[in-house]
Phi, psi and omega in degrees: 000128183233159176214179180278348184089355178270141177261137180302142182257170180039073186294346180286344179280149176300140180260128173260123177258115179267126183238121177219170184290310185209135178268099185222175180294125180174170183293314178304313183294326177296318178297316178302312181298318180297318180296314181296315184288326191256343182298141184310124185296336182277357183257314188218149165262164183221147169222142181248126180243126180253125178298319179263281185199184175225161184241194179297346176301336180303338178292346176289342178278103186254353180288129180298147173081012180263113177279144174238120190238132177252131179268349178054046178293130177285163176301151179099201187299313173059054181298332178298332178293327177296320179294316177299317182294317179301315180296321179295318178298317180294334179280319188264338178055058177292147174278328184227132167256126178243106182261157185229120173064176192299328184294340184248351190297326184294341182284355172298322178293313180301318179296319179297319179294335179270359173098013177287124187282336186227136174223131171238148183230125182259138173245113183257359180143174183240158179264179188294335180289344178217060190303320185254011176069034183257001182298112187296319180297314180295319181289326174296320178298315178300318181294318179295330180279347186305319179297337182263000182246125181281331180203131169270139182238089171283151182259009175208160177295326177300315178291324178298316180297318178297316179299321181286310189277323184264314182278324180095027177285129179299149184301325183281000174244016191232095189237118175284130167235115181295141169296157181220157179230160180275102184285350174277335177273317179264105184227156176296149174288161180292170180303139181257142176297154183304324181298333182297328182292346180263359179264212185295140173250108190261119175263121186239152170214153179225129178169162179295138182278089180213167188306317187299335183276346171063043177294328178300315178294326179297316179298319178297320178295322179294320177298322177293324177299319178298327176289324180289329184235062187297330182280353181247017184307318185288346176271334189274130180224134172252122180244124181241116177254133179141166178220168180163186188295338182256019182299318181297320178296318179294319178300319179294319178298315181295318183297333185249005187275348181089004179222030183300333180287347181251004183237128181244121176257111188268343187076189180294136180226149177252356182256051187296320180300319179290321178300317183302326181291345177266356179271151171259334177209149179247139180228138181220092185267037187299153174283334176200151178206157167273259168236094189294127184295325181293329176294317177297319179296319179295317180293320177297332179278004177078022181266139168292148185233145170241122187214159180291145176274069184220159173053227182271002183298316180297342175290336185259314185266122174272112187302127179064018173236317175239002181172193180231130177260137183222166170284140181294346179257359183264083182294328179296317179294322177298313181296319179296320179295319178297317178297324178298317178288327177296318183285331185233088183290331178293321175299318178300316180294320180296313179295321179297318179295321178295322179295318179298322179297321178298315181295315180300326184278321192238347188225043180279152179294325181296317179295319180298312180297319179298320181290319177294318179296318180296322178295311177303315181301313184296318180291323177295322178295315184289320188259334183244351183058035177276173189321139184303136178292147176288330180207119182259160176246143183292320182286149173066359186227345185230000000 
């Protein structure tokens, strides 16, 4: 068990315990960090518990007094982790347990047995092993945990519908909270001189290097783009930011694809806002997503986007208005969309501006934080009779 060495402050405030498998670079983890850092300090304290471990991403937690604890759970069932978790709960007495995705949902029962009065569970998306959410064992586990969970929080309408229709979560426990981004941090780059359009055209993506993100398919689409625009090869660049379990496989694919000089693998980066200003178009060909935070960041940055027509993405991207939606297996369509933006820079700017407007209206960081705070407030009022919430939500609380 490890921690940051910081001791939680103001013990009279309700403590929110965030439980996830691993604190690493990713969209879910970015949302968690934003909530912890930005939630009103006078309302809640926070502690982050990792079933496995945490990485340098933990440095993103900048709020004073937030402990980060690793239980070092081994792969598999790991019943010993439940015992460690139970003892930790009895020591810290959280008012709210906030679990994330399937790896943490079963701990709602352990928390209830340890006396935690409130539990919320967030679903941010599914991995390639359960692309369509049909895994019977996982769905039974979610259903069995439902009596111990006060509210499920899907991050897209697609996930909300799946939780209701497939898992069987009651409507009054099923509340969408949109992911949000900081539109003051992620902004369009300034006007570029005309000569810039004749230099590099940078196609960018950001995400963990794992199967669900479909980087292999992205490289194939880029190779097809080079075939479509052979006279512009020296202008075209594919930039991939991120790290993960398939990084070695991706490096091998790039090294042997015949276009290694046009593909840049950056590894994990913390300067995503700055990177976005160097992209001309953003592409996300994932096999499945909830509401991907990197897509929101790209749109807030004024970039046209090409993304898979899966999960919660069609809720965000308006096809042929703020971007182009494609099948994750249609490399030809991806390449054609990229060529379209290369050929028509004004179209790219128009779609980018429309995307930023969508983010400002529906996916701001302020709205997201306000909704999570209101949910915590409403549940604390209903179950603990703590201070009246400033703004309550009807679902999960009444």
